[in-house]
C-alpha positions as YAML, in Angstrom:
chain: A
units: angstrom
residues:
- id: 1
  name: MET
  ca: [118.46, 105.75, -162.26]
- id: 2
  name: ALA
  ca: [116.73, 102.76, -160.68]
- id: 3
  name: ASP
  ca: [113.92, 104.84, -159.20]
- id: 4
  name: GLU
  ca: [113.40, 106.74, -162.44]
- id: 5
  name: LEU
  ca: [113.25, 103.54, -164.48]
- id: 6
  name: ALA
  ca: [110.97, 101.88, -161.93]
- id: 7
  name: ARG
  ca: [108.53, 104.81, -161.94]
- id: 8
  name: ARG
  ca: [108.48, 104.81, -165.72]
- id: 9
  name: LEU
  ca: [107.83, 101.06, -165.96]
- id: 10
  name: VAL
  ca: [105.35, 100.98, -163.08]
- id: 11
  name: PRO
  ca: [103.96, 104.42, -162.25]
- id: 12
  name: ASP
  ca: [102.30, 104.93, -158.86]
- id: 13
  name: GLN
  ca: [98.83, 104.98, -160.43]
- id: 14
  name: LEU
  ca: [99.41, 101.57, -162.03]
- id: 15
  name: TRP
  ca: [100.91, 100.17, -158.83]
- id: 16
  name: GLU
  ca: [97.70, 101.15, -157.01]
- id: 17
  name: VAL
  ca: [95.85, 98.79, -159.36]
- id: 18
  name: VAL
  ca: [98.48, 96.04, -159.21]
- id: 19
  name: SER
  ca: [99.19, 95.83, -155.49]
- id: 20
  name: PRO
  ca: [95.76, 94.56, -154.35]
- id: 21
  name: LEU
  ca: [95.96, 91.78, -156.99]
- id: 22
  name: ILE
  ca: [99.17, 90.37, -155.54]
- id: 23
  name: PRO
  ca: [98.44, 87.72, -152.94]
- id: 24
  name: PRO
  ca: [99.98, 88.07, -149.49]
- id: 25
  name: PRO
  ca: [103.09, 85.98, -148.89]
- id: 26
  name: LYS
  ca: [102.66, 82.52, -147.44]
- id: 27
  name: THR
  ca: [103.76, 82.24, -143.86]
- id: 28
  name: ARG
  ca: [106.13, 79.50, -142.93]
- id: 29
  name: PRO
  ca: [104.84, 77.45, -140.00]
- id: 30
  name: GLN
  ca: [108.35, 77.04, -138.65]
- id: 31
  name: GLY
  ca: [109.11, 80.74, -139.11]
- id: 32
  name: GLY
  ca: [112.49, 82.01, -140.19]
- id: 33
  name: GLY
  ca: [113.78, 82.14, -143.71]
- id: 34
  name: ARG
  ca: [114.82, 85.09, -145.80]
- id: 35
  name: SER
  ca: [112.89, 88.32, -146.05]
- id: 36
  name: ARG
  ca: [110.57, 88.38, -149.01]
- id: 37
  name: ALA
  ca: [111.72, 90.52, -151.93]
- id: 38
  name: ASP
  ca: [109.65, 93.67, -152.40]
- id: 39
  name: ASP
  ca: [106.62, 92.98, -154.62]
- id: 40
  name: ARG
  ca: [106.93, 96.27, -156.47]
- id: 41
  name: ALA
  ca: [110.61, 95.66, -157.25]
- id: 42
  name: VAL
  ca: [109.79, 92.17, -158.52]
- id: 43
  name: PHE
  ca: [106.82, 93.40, -160.56]
- id: 44
  name: THR
  ca: [108.96, 96.15, -162.08]
- id: 45
  name: ALA
  ca: [111.73, 93.69, -162.94]
- id: 46
  name: ILE
  ca: [109.17, 91.38, -164.59]
- id: 47
  name: ALA
  ca: [107.76, 94.31, -166.57]
- id: 48
  name: TYR
  ca: [111.29, 95.10, -167.73]
- id: 49
  name: VAL
  ca: [111.99, 91.53, -168.85]
- id: 50
  name: LEU
  ca: [108.63, 91.26, -170.61]
- id: 51
  name: THR
  ca: [108.89, 94.55, -172.46]
- id: 52
  name: SER
  ca: [112.60, 94.52, -173.26]
- id: 53
  name: GLY
  ca: [112.77, 90.90, -174.35]
- id: 54
  name: CYS
  ca: [115.91, 90.31, -172.30]
- id: 55
  name: PRO
  ca: [116.50, 86.84, -170.85]
- id: 56
  name: TRP
  ca: [115.76, 86.35, -167.15]
- id: 57
  name: ARG
  ca: [119.47, 85.81, -166.47]
- id: 58
  name: ALA
  ca: [120.32, 89.17, -168.08]
- id: 59
  name: LEU
  ca: [118.13, 91.14, -165.66]
- id: 60
  name: PRO
  ca: [120.15, 94.22, -164.65]
- id: 61
  name: HIS
  ca: [121.19, 94.42, -160.99]
- id: 62
  name: VAL
  ca: [119.71, 97.92, -160.83]
- id: 63
  name: PHE
  ca: [116.31, 96.42, -159.94]
- id: 64
  name: GLY
  ca: [117.65, 95.12, -156.64]
- id: 65
  name: VAL
  ca: [116.19, 91.62, -157.01]
- id: 66
  name: LYS
  ca: [117.81, 88.46, -158.30]
- id: 67
  name: HIS
  ca: [116.63, 86.79, -161.47]
- id: 68
  name: PRO
  ca: [115.67, 83.46, -159.83]
- id: 69
  name: THR
  ca: [113.33, 85.34, -157.48]
- id: 70
  name: VAL
  ca: [111.85, 87.34, -160.34]
- id: 71
  name: HIS
  ca: [111.36, 84.25, -162.50]
- id: 72
  name: ARG
  ca: [109.83, 82.25, -159.65]
- id: 73
  name: ARG
  ca: [107.40, 85.04, -158.78]
- id: 74
  name: PHE
  ca: [106.54, 85.42, -162.48]
- id: 75
  name: GLY
  ca: [105.54, 81.75, -162.53]
- id: 76
  name: GLU
  ca: [103.49, 82.13, -159.35]
- id: 77
  name: TRP
  ca: [101.68, 85.14, -160.72]
- id: 78
  name: VAL
  ca: [101.02, 83.47, -164.09]
- id: 79
  name: SER
  ca: [99.41, 80.53, -162.26]
- id: 80
  name: LEU
  ca: [97.20, 83.01, -160.39]
- id: 81
  name: SER
  ca: [96.23, 84.82, -163.63]
- id: 82
  name: LEU
  ca: [97.55, 88.06, -162.18]
- id: 83
  name: TRP
  ca: [98.36, 89.49, -165.61]
- id: 84
  name: ASN
  ca: [94.88, 88.87, -166.99]
- id: 85
  name: ARG
  ca: [93.25, 90.21, -163.84]
- id: 86
  name: LEU
  ca: [95.44, 93.31, -164.04]
- id: 87
  name: HIS
  ca: [94.37, 93.99, -167.61]
- id: 88
  name: GLU
  ca: [90.71, 93.37, -166.73]
- id: 89
  name: GLU
  ca: [90.96, 95.84, -163.82]
- id: 90
  name: THR
  ca: [92.37, 98.53, -166.08]
- id: 91
  name: LEU
  ca: [89.63, 97.86, -168.63]
- id: 92
  name: ALA
  ca: [87.05, 98.18, -165.86]
- id: 93
  name: GLY
  ca: [87.93, 101.84, -165.62]
- id: 94
  name: HIS
  ca: [90.61, 101.99, -162.95]
- id: 95
  name: ALA
  ca: [93.23, 103.43, -165.28]
- id: 96
  name: ASP
  ca: [93.73, 105.79, -168.18]
- id: 97
  name: GLU
  ca: [94.20, 104.75, -171.81]
- id: 98
  name: VAL
  ca: [98.00, 104.65, -171.53]
- id: 99
  name: GLU
  ca: [97.82, 102.17, -168.65]
- id: 100
  name: VAL
  ca: [95.25, 100.05, -170.50]
- id: 101
  name: SER
  ca: [97.66, 99.83, -173.42]
- id: 102
  name: TRP
  ca: [100.55, 99.07, -171.06]
- id: 103
  name: THR
  ca: [98.71, 96.28, -169.23]
- id: 104
  name: ARG
  ca: [97.54, 94.82, -172.56]
- id: 105
  name: ALA
  ca: [101.16, 94.80, -173.73]
- id: 106
  name: LEU
  ca: [102.24, 93.11, -170.50]
- id: 107
  name: ALA
  ca: [99.51, 90.46, -170.79]
- id: 108
  name: GLN
  ca: [100.43, 89.78, -174.41]
- id: 109
  name: ALA
  ca: [104.12, 89.55, -173.49]
- id: 110
  name: VAL
  ca: [103.24, 87.05, -170.76]
- id: 111
  name: ALA
  ca: [101.30, 85.00, -173.30]
- id: 112
  name: ALA
  ca: [104.28, 85.05, -175.65]
- id: 113
  name: ARG
  ca: [106.67, 84.02, -172.85]
- id: 114
  name: ILE
  ca: [104.53, 81.05, -171.85]
- id: 115
  name: GLY
  ca: [103.64, 80.15, -175.44]
- id: 116
  name: ASP
  ca: [99.87, 80.63, -175.13]
- id: 117
  name: ASP
  ca: [98.55, 81.93, -178.48]
- id: 118
  name: GLU
  ca: [94.94, 81.88, -177.29]
- id: 119
  name: LEU
  ca: [95.85, 84.04, -174.31]
- id: 120
  name: ALA
  ca: [97.75, 86.45, -176.54]
- id: 121
  name: ASN
  ca: [94.63, 87.13, -178.60]
- id: 122
  name: ARG
  ca: [92.31, 87.52, -175.62]
- id: 123
  name: HIS
  ca: [93.25, 91.06, -174.63]
- id: 124
  name: PRO
  ca: [91.00, 93.58, -176.33]
- id: 125
  name: ALA
  ca: [91.37, 97.32, -176.23]
- id: 126
  name: ARG
  ca: [88.81, 99.34, -174.33]
...
């Protein structure tokens, strides 16, 4: 079920647009630490939270990532304008109409989550 849900929320074609927008992980000068959670799993979990309206703490375990990780990465990606850049990339012709609508919905859901009304109205259709 997890793979089916993940592919529905973030199809391969959309992931091809998303993955180059995600910055590489920071390296720790001292090394060590935990392995970084998979970016696609985190992105998919964020898409689920944004589109379902569930609280971060209610994130189902089926995504294979913990809610603090997902919430932290969401904050990092908001600060990097990943969601806006994703929607702009799809508008630039890298995706079909369904993906443009999906990324617009994600960007608007991000705006609602962070309480930015101006951002919510900034995402035109193609």
